C-alpha positions in Angstrom: 158.7 43.0 91.8 157.5 39.8 93.0 154.9 38.4 90.3 151.4 39.5 88.6 149.4 38.0 90.9 146.6 40.0 91.8 145.1 37.8 94.2 145.7 40.8 97.6 142.8 43.0 98.0 143.1 47.0 96.7 143.4 47.4 100.8 147.0 46.1 101.7 148.7 48.3 99.3 149.8 51.8 100.2 149.7 52.4 96.6 147.6 51.3 93.7 149.5 53.4 90.4 147.7 53.3 87.2 149.9 53.4 84.0 150.1 54.0 80.1 152.7 55.0 77.4 150.8 55.8 73.6 153.0 57.0 70.6 152.2 58.6 67.0 153.8 56.7 64.9 156.2 54.5 66.2 158.7 55.4 66.8 157.3 59.3 67.1 155.5 61.2 69.0 155.0 60.1 72.6 153.3 60.5 75.9 153.3 58.6 79.3 150.0 59.0 82.5 149.8 57.2 85.1 147.7 57.5 88.2 148.7 57.1 91.5 145.9 56.4 94.2 146.0 55.7 97.6 143.4 52.7 98.6 142.2 53.1 102.4 141.1 56.6 102.0 140.9 57.3 97.6 142.9 60.2 97.7 144.4 60.4 93.7 147.6 62.1 91.9 147.8 62.5 88.0 151.0 62.8 86.7 151.6 63.1 83.1 154.2 63.9 80.1 155.9 63.2 77.0 158.1 63.5 73.8 159.1 64.1 70.5 161.0 60.9 69.3 160.2 58.2 71.3 158.6 54.5 71.4 155.2 53.0 72.8 157.4 50.9 75.0 160.2 54.1 76.2 156.3 56.0 77.5 154.9 52.7 79.1 158.1 52.1 81.0 158.4 55.9 81.4 155.0 55.7 83.0 155.9 53.7 85.4 159.0 55.6 86.5 157.6 58.8 86.9 154.8 57.3 89.2 157.2 55.0 91.4 159.7 58.0 91.4 156.8 60.8 92.9 156.6 57.5 96.0 157.9 59.4 99.3 159.5 57.1 101.6 159.5 52.9 101.4 155.9 51.1 100.8 154.0 48.4 99.1 153.1 49.0 95.7 150.9 47.7 92.8 152.1 48.5 89.0 148.9 48.2 87.7 150.2 48.7 83.3 148.1 47.0 80.1 151.8 46.7 78.9 152.7 43.0 78.5 156.3 44.2 77.4 156.9 46.2 81.2 154.5 43.7 83.3 156.5 40.4 81.7 160.3 42.2 82.0 159.8 43.1 85.5 158.8 39.9 86.2 160.6 37.7 84.8 163.0 39.1 82.7 164.4 41.1 84.5 166.0 38.2 86.0 168.1 37.0 84.1 168.8 40.3 81.9 170.8 41.5 85.2 172.5 38.1 85.9 173.7 38.1 82.0 174.9 41.9 82.6 171.9 43.5 80.8 171.6 40.4 77.5 169.4 39.2 76.3 171.6 36.2 76.5 173.8 34.4 78.5 176.1 34.1 75.8 179.6 36.8 75.0 177.3 37.5 71.7 174.0 38.1 73.2 172.1 41.3 71.9 171.7 43.6 74.5 168.5 45.0 76.7 166.2 46.8 74.6 165.6 50.2 76.1 168.3 49.5 79.1 168.4 53.0 80.7 164.9 53.2 81.2 164.9 49.3 82.5 168.3 49.7 85.0 166.4 53.0 86.7 163.2 51.7 87.2 165.0 48.6 88.1 167.4 50.8 91.0 163.6 53.0 91.8 161.9 50.4 92.8 163.9 48.6 95.7 163.2 50.8 98.6 159.8 50.3 97.5 157.7 46.3 97.1 156.6 46.1 94.5 153.8 44.4 92.8 152.7 44.1 89.4 149.3 43.3 87.6 148.6 43.2 84.1 145.2 43.9 82.6 143.6 44.4 79.0 144.3 47.7 77.1 140.6 49.7 76.2 139.0 46.3 77.8 136.7 49.0 80.0 139.3 49.3 83.0 138.1 52.8 84.4 141.9 54.2 85.5 143.0 52.3 82.8 141.3 54.1 80.2 142.0 57.5 81.4 145.7 57.0 81.7 145.1 56.1 78.2 143.8 59.3 77.1 146.6 61.9 79.1 148.6 59.8 77.5 147.4 60.1 74.4 146.9 63.8 74.9 150.8 64.4 76.0 151.8 62.4 72.4 149.6 64.7 70.8 151.5 67.6 72.1 154.5 66.4 71.3 153.0 66.4 67.6 
């Protein structure tokens, strides 16, 4: 969780996880997808799934959760996401959320963090790894992001 910097070459990462989430209606049927890539060999693994009733933000988080969960050993990971909610959440917001016991401020009447169970699971899954988050603009021609989008949309339609 060391920032959104993309100054490291892809070869310095053990795994790159491309992710996307989709929802038909928000809330509504949703899908998530991720592609895990080993940059040194080019080997890829694709994962996807969904839920009958969910939100887009939950599916964006689920895509990252499932990608990180699939890692077999501690490694250097770059997560590439088109979700600012995920990238900013994991690089900026999460530190204060943890400090304030999963609330959005330090005051006693501060609102609880939305989707807290997803954020907590993602934080725990990332602990054994060195994880960097990189934001990419959605629908901008990034090949893996576009592929994850197609997969996530297909899953959301399957749960319709």
